[in-house]
C-alpha positions in Angstrom: 123.6 92.5 96.4 121.2 94.9 98.1 117.5 95.1 97.1 115.9 98.4 98.0 112.2 98.6 97.7 111.4 102.2 97.2 107.8 102.7 98.4 105.7 105.8 97.8 103.5 106.6 100.8 99.8 106.0 100.7 97.3 108.5 99.5 96.3 111.7 101.3 93.6 114.2 100.6 96.2 116.6 99.2 97.0 113.9 96.6 93.3 113.7 95.7 93.2 117.5 95.3 96.3 117.6 93.1 98.1 119.9 95.6 101.9 119.9 96.2 102.5 118.3 99.6 106.2 119.2 100.1 106.9 119.8 103.8 103.2 119.9 104.7 102.3 117.0 106.9 98.9 115.5 106.1 97.9 112.1 107.4 96.9 109.2 105.1 93.2 109.0 104.1 91.3 105.8 104.3 92.6 104.7 100.8 96.1 105.6 101.9 95.8 103.3 105.0 94.6 100.5 102.8 97.5 101.0 100.4 99.9 100.9 103.4 98.4 97.6 104.5 98.7 96.2 100.9 102.4 97.2 100.8 103.0 95.5 104.1 101.4 92.3 102.8 103.3 92.4 99.5 106.7 92.9 101.1 106.1 90.6 104.1 108.2 87.7 102.6 111.0 89.5 100.9 113.2 89.4 104.0 113.4 93.0 104.9 116.1 93.7 107.5 115.3 97.5 107.8 112.5 99.9 107.0 113.7 103.5 106.6 111.2 106.3 106.2 110.8 110.0 105.6 109.9 111.6 108.9 106.7 113.1 107.5 103.5 111.5 108.8 102.2 110.1 105.5 105.4 108.2 105.1 105.7 107.0 108.7 102.1 105.8 108.6 102.9 103.8 105.5 106.1 102.4 106.9 104.6 101.3 110.2 102.6 98.3 108.9 105.5 97.3 106.6 107.9 97.3 109.6 105.4 95.4 111.7 105.0 92.7 109.1 108.8 92.4 108.8 109.2 92.5 112.6 111.6 95.4 112.6 111.4 99.0 113.8 110.7 102.0 111.6 113.7 104.2 111.2 113.3 107.8 110.0 115.8 109.8 108.0 115.3 113.5 107.3 117.1 113.1 104.0 114.1 111.1 102.7 111.7 114.0 103.3 109.6 115.3 100.4 111.1 117.9 98.0 110.8 121.4 99.5 108.5 123.5 97.4 108.7 126.6 99.6 105.8 129.0 99.1 104.2 126.5 96.6 103.4 123.9 99.3 99.6 123.4 99.1 99.4 124.9 95.6 98.1 122.9 92.6 101.0 121.3 90.9 99.5 122.0 87.5 99.5 125.8 88.3 103.2 125.8 89.1 104.0 123.9 86.0 101.8 126.2 83.9 103.5 129.3 85.3 107.1 128.1 85.3 107.4 125.1 82.9 109.1 122.9 85.5 109.5 122.7 89.3 113.2 123.4 88.9 112.4 126.8 87.3 110.0 127.8 90.1 111.6 130.2 92.6 112.4 128.8 96.0 111.9 125.1 95.1 114.6 122.7 96.2 116.8 121.9 93.2 116.6 118.4 91.8 120.4 118.0 92.4 120.0 118.7 96.1 117.2 116.1 96.4 119.3 113.5 94.5 122.3 114.2 96.7 120.5 113.8 100.1 118.4 110.8 99.1 121.3 109.2 97.1 123.4 109.3 100.3 120.8 107.2 102.1 120.6 104.5 99.5 124.4 104.5 99.2 124.7 103.8 102.9 122.0 101.0 102.7 123.9 99.4 99.7 126.8 98.9 102.1 124.8 96.8 104.6 126.2 93.5 103.3 125.4 90.8 100.8 121.9 89.7 99.9 119.8 91.9 102.0 116.5 93.7 101.4 115.4 97.1 102.7 112.3 99.1 102.4 112.6 102.9 101.9 109.4 104.9 102.2 109.5 108.3 100.7 107.7 110.6 98.2 107.0 110.8 94.5 109.5 113.5 93.7 112.3 112.0 95.8 111.8 108.5 94.3 111.6 109.8 90.7 114.7 112.0 91.0 116.6 109.2 92.7 115.7 106.8 89.9 116.6 109.4 87.3 120.0 109.9 88.9 120.9 106.2 89.6 119.3 104.5 86.6 119.0 107.1 83.9 116.9 106.1 80.8 118.7 106.0 77.4 117.0 109.2 76.3 117.4 110.8 79.7 113.6 111.2 80.1 112.3 111.2 83.6 110.9 108.0 85.1 107.1 107.9 85.5 105.7 109.4 88.6 105.3 106.7 91.2 101.8 106.1 92.3 100.7 106.1 95.9 101.2 102.8 97.6 103.3 101.3 94.9 106.9 100.0 95.1 109.9 100.1 92.8 112.8 97.6 93.2 116.3 99.2 93.0 119.1 96.6 93.1 122.8 97.3 93.9 125.5 94.8 93.0 129.1 94.8 91.9 128.2 96.4 88.6 126.2 99.3 90.1 122.5 100.2 90.4 119.8 98.5 88.4 116.0 99.3 88.3 114.4 95.8 88.4 110.8 96.9 88.5 109.2 100.4 88.7 105.8 101.5 90.0 104.5 98.1 90.8 101.9 96.3 92.9 102.9 92.9 91.7 104.1 90.1 93.9 107.8 91.0 94.6 108.7 87.4 95.1 107.4 86.5 91.6 109.2 89.6 90.2 112.5 88.4 91.8 112.1 84.9 90.4 111.4 86.2 86.9 114.6 88.3 87.0 116.8 85.4 88.0 115.3 82.9 85.5 
């Protein structure tokens, strides 16, 4: 069994402004740094053996305290980078949705299927690490949501909720496949794990 804690990076000023971040590279703001510290404290005792991050600064800055608390090194993987929005990077997300109805319909935006393929390859590799290990993956809202939609689709095929900055979701892989144990949480992950096994 492999537990993958999918963590959305902490807040940036572009998040506050409602702008698409994509491949732009803003740093965390003060709230974002506090969210990163909170994630590190929450995940300190889950037994992380690896911390793998998007290479973008907001993700690495979030992953660093998590890795320090777990006494491992931060690894970066380009396949966990944010969805590429092309010319819409820095544009209000609401404007793009108003104009095109969805990000998939907007010209030049990376298709959901491509995001799912690259991020899915990362978690598939992590699932093969061995039995009873825990890993933190620090990425972006679009990547996490698309990944969860692909690996743990809801019965009505609706999208999962957008993950909030500084929150974690627990994705578990076992002999029967992928299971979403908890989504978009700031709860104590140890208590969450105990509740699932009771």
